[in-house]
ChimeraX commands (.cxc) that place a marker at each C-alpha (Angstrom):
marker #1 position -41.49,-9.11,-30.45 radius 0.5
marker #1 position -44.34,-7.73,-28.30 radius 0.5
marker #1 position -43.86,-7.71,-24.40 radius 0.5
marker #1 position -45.77,-7.59,-21.43 radius 0.5
marker #1 position -45.28,-4.42,-18.90 radius 0.5
marker #1 position -43.71,-6.83,-16.11 radius 0.5
marker #1 position -41.04,-8.03,-19.05 radius 0.5
marker #1 position -40.50,-4.56,-20.39 radius 0.5
marker #1 position -39.85,-3.16,-16.66 radius 0.5
marker #1 position -37.27,-6.45,-16.08 radius 0.5
marker #1 position -35.51,-5.45,-19.23 radius 0.5
marker #1 position -35.17,-2.01,-18.19 radius 0.5
marker #1 position -33.58,-2.91,-14.94 radius 0.5
marker #1 position -31.08,-5.31,-17.02 radius 0.5
marker #1 position -29.99,-2.68,-19.00 radius 0.5
marker #1 position -29.49,-0.51,-15.85 radius 0.5
marker #1 position -27.48,-2.73,-14.57 radius 0.5
marker #1 position -25.36,-3.16,-17.52 radius 0.5
marker #1 position -24.73,0.70,-17.92 radius 0.5
marker #1 position -23.72,0.75,-14.31 radius 0.5
marker #1 position -21.49,-1.92,-14.85 radius 0.5
marker #1 position -19.56,-0.96,-17.97 radius 0.5
marker #1 position -19.17,2.59,-16.61 radius 0.5
marker #1 position -17.38,1.19,-13.52 radius 0.5
marker #1 position -15.33,-1.17,-16.17 radius 0.5
marker #1 position -14.22,1.99,-17.95 radius 0.5
marker #1 position -13.38,3.65,-14.82 radius 0.5
marker #1 position -11.19,1.28,-13.02 radius 0.5
marker #1 position -8.99,1.72,-9.88 radius 0.5
marker #1 position -9.28,5.34,-8.55 radius 0.5
marker #1 position -6.29,6.14,-6.83 radius 0.5
marker #1 position -7.62,8.94,-4.07 radius 0.5
marker #1 position -5.81,11.69,-2.26 radius 0.5
marker #1 position -4.75,10.95,1.39 radius 0.5
marker #1 position -6.12,14.37,1.90 radius 0.5
marker #1 position -10.43,15.33,1.44 radius 0.5
marker #1 position -9.24,16.33,-2.24 radius 0.5
marker #1 position -10.48,14.94,-5.77 radius 0.5
marker #1 position -9.38,11.44,-7.01 radius 0.5
marker #1 position -5.50,12.15,-8.44 radius 0.5
marker #1 position -5.52,9.45,-10.91 radius 0.5
marker #1 position -8.19,6.93,-12.34 radius 0.5
marker #1 position -6.86,3.86,-14.39 radius 0.5
marker #1 position -8.03,1.45,-16.88 radius 0.5
marker #1 position -6.56,-0.81,-14.46 radius 0.5
marker #1 position -8.45,-3.16,-11.23 radius 0.5
marker #1 position -5.83,-3.35,-8.95 radius 0.5
marker #1 position -4.10,-0.17,-7.02 radius 0.5
marker #1 position -0.25,-1.73,-8.42 radius 0.5
marker #1 position -1.16,-1.62,-12.12 radius 0.5
marker #1 position -2.76,1.30,-11.46 radius 0.5
marker #1 position 0.42,3.02,-9.99 radius 0.5
marker #1 position 2.59,1.71,-12.86 radius 0.5
marker #1 position 0.30,2.99,-15.66 radius 0.5
marker #1 position -0.20,6.53,-13.88 radius 0.5
marker #1 position 4.17,6.66,-13.68 radius 0.5
marker #1 position 4.08,5.24,-17.41 radius 0.5
marker #1 position 1.74,7.92,-18.72 radius 0.5
marker #1 position 3.99,10.62,-17.93 radius 0.5
marker #1 position 0.97,12.51,-16.72 radius 0.5
marker #1 position 4.10,15.62,-16.20 radius 0.5
marker #1 position 7.63,16.11,-17.16 radius 0.5
marker #1 position 9.00,14.69,-14.41 radius 0.5
marker #1 position 7.08,11.69,-14.27 radius 0.5
marker #1 position 3.83,10.64,-12.78 radius 0.5
marker #1 position 2.05,13.48,-10.56 radius 0.5
marker #1 position 1.20,11.16,-7.72 radius 0.5
marker #1 position 1.33,13.59,-4.98 radius 0.5
marker #1 position -0.40,13.10,-1.83 radius 0.5
marker #1 position -1.72,9.77,-3.05 radius 0.5
marker #1 position -3.23,7.53,-0.55 radius 0.5
marker #1 position -1.08,4.35,-1.13 radius 0.5
marker #1 position -0.61,2.87,2.22 radius 0.5
marker #1 position -0.70,-1.06,2.24 radius 0.5
marker #1 position -0.40,-1.01,-1.32 radius 0.5
marker #1 position 1.74,-3.80,-3.04 radius 0.5
marker #1 position 4.40,-1.83,-5.28 radius 0.5
marker #1 position 6.82,-4.72,-5.26 radius 0.5
marker #1 position 8.92,-4.35,-8.27 radius 0.5
marker #1 position 7.23,-1.28,-9.61 radius 0.5
marker #1 position 9.05,1.26,-11.99 radius 0.5
marker #1 position 8.23,4.47,-10.03 radius 0.5
marker #1 position 11.49,5.97,-11.19 radius 0.5
marker #1 position 10.69,9.89,-11.67 radius 0.5
marker #1 position 7.40,9.58,-9.85 radius 0.5
marker #1 position 5.99,12.61,-7.96 radius 0.5
marker #1 position 4.98,11.07,-4.39 radius 0.5
marker #1 position 5.47,14.01,-2.38 radius 0.5
marker #1 position 3.70,13.68,0.60 radius 0.5
marker #1 position 1.92,10.52,-0.24 radius 0.5
marker #1 position 0.77,8.17,2.29 radius 0.5
marker #1 position 3.14,5.08,1.90 radius 0.5
marker #1 position 2.51,3.68,5.30 radius 0.5
marker #1 position 2.89,-0.11,5.04 radius 0.5
marker #1 position 3.39,-0.49,1.57 radius 0.5
marker #1 position 5.57,-2.91,-0.08 radius 0.5
marker #1 position 8.16,-1.36,-2.19 radius 0.5
marker #1 position 10.74,-4.37,-2.36 radius 0.5
marker #1 position 12.64,-4.29,-5.24 radius 0.5
marker #1 position 11.00,-0.95,-6.51 radius 0.5
marker #1 position 12.88,1.35,-8.54 radius 0.5
marker #1 position 12.39,4.74,-6.88 radius 0.5
marker #1 position 15.36,6.70,-8.63 radius 0.5
marker #1 position 14.92,9.91,-9.03 radius 0.5
marker #1 position 11.44,9.67,-7.38 radius 0.5
marker #1 position 10.65,13.00,-5.31 radius 0.5
marker #1 position 9.52,11.69,-1.85 radius 0.5
marker #1 position 9.92,14.83,-0.03 radius 0.5
marker #1 position 7.52,14.54,2.97 radius 0.5
marker #1 position 6.05,11.02,1.87 radius 0.5
marker #1 position 5.33,8.92,4.99 radius 0.5
marker #1 position 7.15,5.42,4.38 radius 0.5
marker #1 position 6.55,4.33,8.18 radius 0.5
marker #1 position 6.33,0.60,8.33 radius 0.5
marker #1 position 6.85,0.03,4.39 radius 0.5
marker #1 position 9.05,-2.83,3.25 radius 0.5
marker #1 position 12.07,-1.18,1.39 radius 0.5
marker #1 position 14.25,-4.44,0.77 radius 0.5
marker #1 position 16.40,-4.09,-2.31 radius 0.5
marker #1 position 14.49,-0.81,-3.25 radius 0.5
marker #1 position 16.40,1.21,-5.43 radius 0.5
marker #1 position 17.06,4.94,-4.25 radius 0.5
marker #1 position 20.47,5.59,-6.06 radius 0.5
marker #1 position 20.66,7.48,-9.16 radius 0.5
marker #1 position 22.15,10.73,-9.67 radius 0.5
marker #1 position 22.81,11.55,-6.20 radius 0.5
marker #1 position 23.38,14.39,-4.21 radius 0.5
marker #1 position 20.28,16.23,-5.19 radius 0.5
marker #1 position 17.84,15.00,-2.48 radius 0.5
marker #1 position 18.00,16.40,1.05 radius 0.5
marker #1 position 16.75,14.86,4.02 radius 0.5
marker #1 position 16.17,16.86,7.27 radius 0.5
marker #1 position 17.56,15.41,10.12 radius 0.5
marker #1 position 14.43,14.93,11.64 radius 0.5
marker #1 position 13.27,12.49,8.95 radius 0.5
marker #1 position 16.79,10.33,9.19 radius 0.5
marker #1 position 15.47,8.36,11.53 radius 0.5
marker #1 position 12.35,7.20,9.70 radius 0.5
marker #1 position 14.31,6.76,6.78 radius 0.5
marker #1 position 16.25,4.33,8.17 radius 0.5
marker #1 position 13.73,2.42,10.16 radius 0.5
marker #1 position 11.92,2.47,6.81 radius 0.5
marker #1 position 15.13,0.58,5.54 radius 0.5
marker #1 position 15.16,-1.90,8.28 radius 0.5
marker #1 position 17.52,0.00,10.33 radius 0.5
marker #1 position 17.11,0.51,13.98 radius 0.5
marker #1 position 18.50,3.41,15.44 radius 0.5
marker #1 position 20.20,3.35,18.74 radius 0.5
marker #1 position 20.56,6.26,20.94 radius 0.5
marker link #1:1,2 radius 0.2
marker link #1:2,3 radius 0.2
marker link #1:3,4 radius 0.2
marker link #1:4,5 radius 0.2
marker link #1:5,6 radius 0.2
marker link #1:6,7 radius 0.2
marker link #1:7,8 radius 0.2
marker link #1:8,9 radius 0.2
marker link #1:9,10 radius 0.2
marker link #1:10,11 radius 0.2
marker link #1:11,12 radius 0.2
marker link #1:12,13 radius 0.2
marker link #1:13,14 radius 0.2
marker link #1:14,15 radius 0.2
marker link #1:15,16 radius 0.2
marker link #1:16,17 radius 0.2
marker link #1:17,18 radius 0.2
marker link #1:18,19 radius 0.2
marker link #1:19,20 radius 0.2
marker link #1:20,21 radius 0.2
marker link #1:21,22 radius 0.2
marker link #1:22,23 radius 0.2
marker link #1:23,24 radius 0.2
marker link #1:24,25 radius 0.2
marker link #1:25,26 radius 0.2
marker link #1:26,27 radius 0.2
marker link #1:27,28 radius 0.2
marker link #1:28,29 radius 0.2
marker link #1:29,30 radius 0.2
marker link #1:30,31 radius 0.2
marker link #1:31,32 radius 0.2
marker link #1:32,33 radius 0.2
marker link #1:33,34 radius 0.2
marker link #1:34,35 radius 0.2
marker link #1:35,36 radius 0.2
marker link #1:36,37 radius 0.2
marker link #1:37,38 radius 0.2
marker link #1:38,39 radius 0.2
marker link #1:39,40 radius 0.2
marker link #1:40,41 radius 0.2
marker link #1:41,42 radius 0.2
marker link #1:42,43 radius 0.2
marker link #1:43,44 radius 0.2
marker link #1:44,45 radius 0.2
marker link #1:45,46 radius 0.2
marker link #1:46,47 radius 0.2
marker link #1:47,48 radius 0.2
marker link #1:48,49 radius 0.2
marker link #1:49,50 radius 0.2
marker link #1:50,51 radius 0.2
marker link #1:51,52 radius 0.2
marker link #1:52,53 radius 0.2
marker link #1:53,54 radius 0.2
marker link #1:54,55 radius 0.2
marker link #1:55,56 radius 0.2
marker link #1:56,57 radius 0.2
marker link #1:57,58 radius 0.2
marker link #1:58,59 radius 0.2
marker link #1:59,60 radius 0.2
marker link #1:60,61 radius 0.2
marker link #1:61,62 radius 0.2
marker link #1:62,63 radius 0.2
marker link #1:63,64 radius 0.2
marker link #1:64,65 radius 0.2
marker link #1:65,66 radius 0.2
marker link #1:66,67 radius 0.2
marker link #1:67,68 radius 0.2
marker link #1:68,69 radius 0.2
marker link #1:69,70 radius 0.2
marker link #1:70,71 radius 0.2
marker link #1:71,72 radius 0.2
marker link #1:72,73 radius 0.2
marker link #1:73,74 radius 0.2
marker link #1:74,75 radius 0.2
marker link #1:75,76 radius 0.2
marker link #1:76,77 radius 0.2
marker link #1:77,78 radius 0.2
marker link #1:78,79 radius 0.2
marker link #1:79,80 radius 0.2
marker link #1:80,81 radius 0.2
marker link #1:81,82 radius 0.2
marker link #1:82,83 radius 0.2
marker link #1:83,84 radius 0.2
marker link #1:84,85 radius 0.2
marker link #1:85,86 radius 0.2
marker link #1:86,87 radius 0.2
marker link #1:87,88 radius 0.2
marker link #1:88,89 radius 0.2
marker link #1:89,90 radius 0.2
marker link #1:90,91 radius 0.2
marker link #1:91,92 radius 0.2
marker link #1:92,93 radius 0.2
marker link #1:93,94 radius 0.2
marker link #1:94,95 radius 0.2
marker link #1:95,96 radius 0.2
marker link #1:96,97 radius 0.2
marker link #1:97,98 radius 0.2
marker link #1:98,99 radius 0.2
marker link #1:99,100 radius 0.2
marker link #1:100,101 radius 0.2
marker link #1:101,102 radius 0.2
marker link #1:102,103 radius 0.2
marker link #1:103,104 radius 0.2
marker link #1:104,105 radius 0.2
marker link #1:105,106 radius 0.2
marker link #1:106,107 radius 0.2
marker link #1:107,108 radius 0.2
marker link #1:108,109 radius 0.2
marker link #1:109,110 radius 0.2
marker link #1:110,111 radius 0.2
marker link #1:111,112 radius 0.2
marker link #1:112,113 radius 0.2
marker link #1:113,114 radius 0.2
marker link #1:114,115 radius 0.2
marker link #1:115,116 radius 0.2
marker link #1:116,117 radius 0.2
marker link #1:117,118 radius 0.2
marker link #1:118,119 radius 0.2
marker link #1:119,120 radius 0.2
marker link #1:120,121 radius 0.2
marker link #1:121,122 radius 0.2
marker link #1:122,123 radius 0.2
marker link #1:123,124 radius 0.2
marker link #1:124,125 radius 0.2
marker link #1:125,126 radius 0.2
marker link #1:126,127 radius 0.2
marker link #1:127,128 radius 0.2
marker link #1:128,129 radius 0.2
marker link #1:129,130 radius 0.2
marker link #1:130,131 radius 0.2
marker link #1:131,132 radius 0.2
marker link #1:132,133 radius 0.2
marker link #1:133,134 radius 0.2
marker link #1:134,135 radius 0.2
marker link #1:135,136 radius 0.2
marker link #1:136,137 radius 0.2
marker link #1:137,138 radius 0.2
marker link #1:138,139 radius 0.2
marker link #1:139,140 radius 0.2
marker link #1:140,141 radius 0.2
marker link #1:141,142 radius 0.2
marker link #1:142,143 radius 0.2
marker link #1:143,144 radius 0.2
marker link #1:144,145 radius 0.2
marker link #1:145,146 radius 0.2
marker link #1:146,147 radius 0.2
marker link #1:147,148 radius 0.2
marker link #1:148,149 radius 0.2
view
């Protein structure tokens, strides 16, 4: 089959678009750092909730998925199993964590301001995670309590 120059150029553009689309499909959702650092996790999933769950299940390290410093603000992580996930310094502002399993998760320095934490599970082995006095009010606010003076 012989193509004209115009038809050949059109086919080349179609192939470029196809290759670009396939590369995007393979990459999936990218969990970014809340700071100016490289991507934290590149998922095959197409949304933040599934990407975070995939990262946790992948066992990126022995403690669970390393999502420290991740920007997960406003993410819908309801009912997600985030047990043992490394969420140190993660931005979880406004995230929906209703009924999420956070047992054993490392939340040191994580920002939970405005996060929905109804029925989230924090308990587990207990007694090993320490809160600074300056963090108690923010933690209680995130759980839906209002601290009065």
